[in-house]
N, C-alpha and C positions, 0 to 999 in steps of 0.2 A: 661183463652181465655174466651170472653163474648160471650153466643149463641143470637143469634137476635132471635127476637121474629114475624121477617117473611122472608120466604126466598120463592126461587120457587122449587124447591124439596127437601123437608125431605124425607130421607130413614130412613127404619127403622131395624136397623143388620147393625152389622160391619165383618159382613164375605169378606168374599171372592168376592162376586158382589155386598154386597150394597157398599163397600171400589171402586171396579171396576166401577159401575158406581158413583162414586160421583167425581173420577178421570177425568174421562169420559168429565164428566158434565160441571166440573171446566175446561179443558181445550176449551172446548168451551162457556168459557165465561159464564157458566149459573151457581147461586149461589143454596146449597146444604146445608145442615145441615146431620150427622147422628150422629144417635139413637142407644145404644147399653145397654143392658141389666147385659150384665158381665161385667169384665174389662178386656182392653187390654192383660192382661199376659194371661186370662183365652181364650181367645179368640186365640192368638198364642201357645198355648198349646192343641188343638188341632190336633189330629194325623188323617189326610185326607188323600184325593188322591196325585197322586203325578204325572198324565199319562196326557201332557196340548196335546191337536189336534193343527193341523196346525190357526187352526178357533181362538182359543184361546191364543196363541201364536200370532198372528197379534194382535189381540186385543190388549195383554200386551203393544206392540211396539205402538199401539196408542194414547194408556194411557200414554206414557211415558216411563213406569216404567221396561224393557224391557232386560238391559242390564246387572245385574247381571245374569237373567236367559241362556240370553246367553254364559255369560263370566260359568258359574257352571252348566245350564243346560247337558245333556246328551241325545243326537239325535239320534232314534232307529230306523232301518228303516224295522226290522221285528221284529218276537216272535215267541217259539215254543209252539207246543202243544206238550205232552205226553203222550201218550194211549198206554196201550197193551204190556207197556215196551218198546218202540220206542217213538223216538221224531222225530216231522215233525216240520220243520222250514216252517211260513206263509213270504213270503218275499211282502212287504209290498210297500216299494221302487217301486221294478220291477212292481208290481201289477197294481197300482194307477198311472201310469205316473211320480212317483218320489216325493211320500207325503212322509213324516212322521211324526211321534212324539217325546214329548221332555219327557223327568225323570227329574221334580222340583218338590220339594216337596208343597205342598200348606202352608204349614208351613211359606217354604221361600217364596212364594209367596205374602202372605200377608204381610207376613216383609215387601217386597217392598213398599206396599200400603201406609201399616199402615207410610212408611217414609216419603214417597210421602207429604201423608195429609199434614203432620207433618209443611215437609219443606216449603209448601206451606201457612201455617198460618190457614189451613181451619177449622172452627165447627166442633169439636167431642166431642160426650160428652157419658162416659163410666160410667155404674153404674147408666143407666137413669131407674126407676125401674117404675115402673104399666105404662107402655105406654101402647096408647088409642088412634082411631085413629075416628077421625067427621067429616061429614057434608062430609063425599066421593064424596056424589051424587050430590053436589052444586061445584058452581064454586069460593068454598071457604074454601076447606078441611083445617082441621086442627090436627096436635099432642099433645097430652097431657102430659107431663111424673112429675115422682116428681126424683128428687137428693139432698141429702141433707137433708132430712124435709122437704124443699120447692117444691110446686108445679110450673109449667113451662107452658108454652101453647106457640105453634109455628104456625102462620099462612103461606098457603102455596098455590102455587097453584097445586100441585100434588104431592101426599103418592105414595113410593118404597117401598112394602113390600119385602122385602130383610131378613125378621127376622126368616128364615128356618121353618122346619116342626111341633114346636110345637108355630109358632109365634102370634101374633098380627089380624096379619093384614087378615090373611085370615078365623082364629076364628071371623071376626068382622062382615066377606060378609053374607047379609043375606042367609039362608041356602035356604030360596024358589028360590035363582037365582043362586045355585051352584050342581053341578054335582061332587061327587069326587068316584073313580075308584081305586079300591085296589084289590092286590094279594098279600098275606102274606105267605113267601114261610116257610115249616117246620125247619131250619136249618139257626143256623148262622155262622159268619166266625172269630174264634179265631186270631188275628194280633199280630205282635210280633217286636217289632222294635227295632234294633243291630246295633249293633259298628265294624259289621263285613266286610267283604270281600264279593258281591255278589256271590251266586252261581254260575252263569250264569250274559253273560256279556248280555243279553237279558232276557225279563219274558219270564216263563215258567209255561203253563197253561196246569195242573194235570189232568183227568182223572184216576182216583186210586181205585182199589174196596173196601179201606178203607174212600174212599170220596173225595173230589176235595182239590185241594192244588192251589199254587200260590207262584210263586219265582219272587219278586219283587226286586224294590232298589229303593233308594232314594239319593246316591252317590256312586260312585269308592269304598269308605269305609263302606255308611250306606246300610245297608239287611232290608226289609218287607217283612214278609213272614205272608201268609193265613194257615187255617187247616181252612175246614167244622166242623160242630162239629153239635153236638144237641141243638137245644134250651133250652134244663131243665142244660145242665154245667155252670157252676160258674168260676170264674175268676181264685178262689182262686183254684180252684181243679189242677191249670195249673199250674206248676213248669217250668222253664226254661227246665234242662233237658229234662224231662215229653214232650213239645213241640217238641225239636230237633227230642227228638228219634219218634214219630210218624211221625215227617215229612220223616226223613230216611227209613221210611219203604214206604211210598210215593214216596219215588224218584225211579231212575233207578239209575244204579253202579256208571255212571258216573257223577250225582249230588250226590251222598252218599260220592264220592270222594272229592269230591272239596267243601263238604260242609265245613263250617267255622264259629262252635258256638259260644259263649259268654254270657256273660249277657243280658239281656233286657232292655232296656229302657224306654219300656211302652208297655205294653200287653192290650188285649180291646177283647171283645166279642161283635161282632155287627151283630143284626139279617138284613135279607134281604126282601124287600118288594118293589114291584112294585106299586104305588101311582101318579094319575095324578088329577087335578080339571081342572075344566074343567066351563067357562072362567076362564082368567086370567086377568081378568080388570072388574073393577065395581066404574063406573064412573069415579075419577080422581083420585084412588088408584088400582094397579097395583102389581103382583105376579113374582116377579122373584127369580128361582132359589128352593133352595128344599121347598122355601115357598108354591109354584103350584103344584111340583110334585117333584117324588124321585125313583130310578132305581138302580136296584141291581149291585152290584160295576164290576161284573165277567165282563160289556165290557167297564168299564175303561170313563163312559161319567158322571159322575155326576158334577164333577164341567165342564165338557167343556157345557156340557150344561147350566149352572148356568152363564157360558160367556157370551151363543148365544142368551142369555135370554134379558142379558145387551147388548150388542149388539142394539137388536130390538129397546129396550125399551129408546138407547141415545140416537138412532138415531130417535127416534120420537118424542123425547124431541126437540131435536135439531131440527127439521124441526117444528114444532109448534111456538119454538121462530122466527127462523131466515124468515120462509117462510110463515107463520101464515096460517099454512092451518095443522088441525087435522088429514090427508089422513092415517101416522104414525100410528097417539094413537087408531083410530080405526081401522086399522089391526092388532097390536097389537096380543091377541090373538092370531083369526088363525093361522098368521104367526110362535112365536112361539109354540101354536099344534100339526102344520105338523112335524117341526121335535121332538117336544118331542115325538110323535106316533110310527116317527122311533127306532130313540135309543132306547125308551122301549119295540119294539119290538124286537130288536135284544138284549138287555140286557136278554128278560126273555129268547129266542132263547138259548143264548148263555150261559145260567144259566143252561137250561132245559140236553141242550147236554151235562154236564160236572159234575153236580151233583150227588149223589145217592139218590133219595125220601126214604124213610122210607119205605113205601108200595110197593115198585118199586120187582118186578118178576125177578128172574134172566136174564129173554130174555131180559126185555129194557139196561140193560150194552149191549147185543148183538147190539138190534137196535140203540145205540150208538156208538156203535165200527166199523159200517157199512154206519152208516151217517157219519162220521171224515174220516173214509177210503173214500167213495166215494168223501165227497168234496174236500181233501187233490190228490186226483188223477182227477180232475177235475180242468182247467183252469178257468173256469168260475166261480166255486165253492169257488175257493181259493181265489179267486177276489171279489169274495162278502163278505167273511169275511174279508178282507183286507182293501178292500171301506169301509166300516161299519166302521171297527177297527178305521179307521183315520182319519172317522169323515163327513159327506155329508154337501157339502155346504153350505153357508146361499142361503135362498130362500125367496128375500122382493116383491115376486108376491102377489097379492090378494088373 
């Protein structure tokens, strides 16, 4: 496939946010090129989020890639909180007037978007090395990169930075024009993927004296489990048997009885952080997804925030070409940040409520249990958790 020397939108990053943006723009008749420094197989091999809010579900339908998601995804109307040895269900569907979430792995979603882009013959450059962005404060931005020992340049109208936390786009913004907010948590999540029946039909969030745990899933036959671990832990120190034993200790009797163990397909330790960049627009370059923000995975917001960024950005770019207005472009950063900060607050709060911090005194666990007891025995308290978990609606106000 020949990569054009000019396009309307140059998208840096072929993760879900970049591919979804490219698909939405294509369906609106807007030319775009996607650049990715890794191989396609590497992108598909990243094990990430698996919970989709209704906003994300609707957006994938709008992009024309929702068929397999609806066939294979699992709709969840609630989840369970386990603390003090007892489970309590948050009935999201009832508490939010019928809203649900869907279990559908990021790997599968990425595959759907890749397949759609390939079927449409759209230009995607994998292994694009040393990408750099230029002149984004002018009306003629461009992106340069290297491929197979040759140098290339793409002129464009807009640059979309969908290249993640360590990407080139945010790093290229002038330090004087950017403010970064960050909180690093003193623990990580040890995650295991296994081809075993999930321990429960719905997710279980566990506040345990031994630390937080999460029982999640990717399908009815594939489970995803997490353990809170110190940042000093190494993945080599955790055998499969050690993982299963520790999970048993954090579960209740019902969970231990239903737990099916097996060999891991993947194990990794991910640090937790809250991170936000302000603004998310620099001239004609826009940040989306992990390039602009990171949330702890506790609230299941990582992929969903990226999807909402993409919705705001794609709508703004479509308006620019269709209606010859820059109103959406001018409002992009403020629209995103309103939603981002609400999700950051919920993820920070939920993380603080469910985890054990290294310096916590015994009284903190009592505070946590008292707050959980209050929330779960208050209709408005339970509704607050449910509304935040299923996701707040998009806001296109100024």
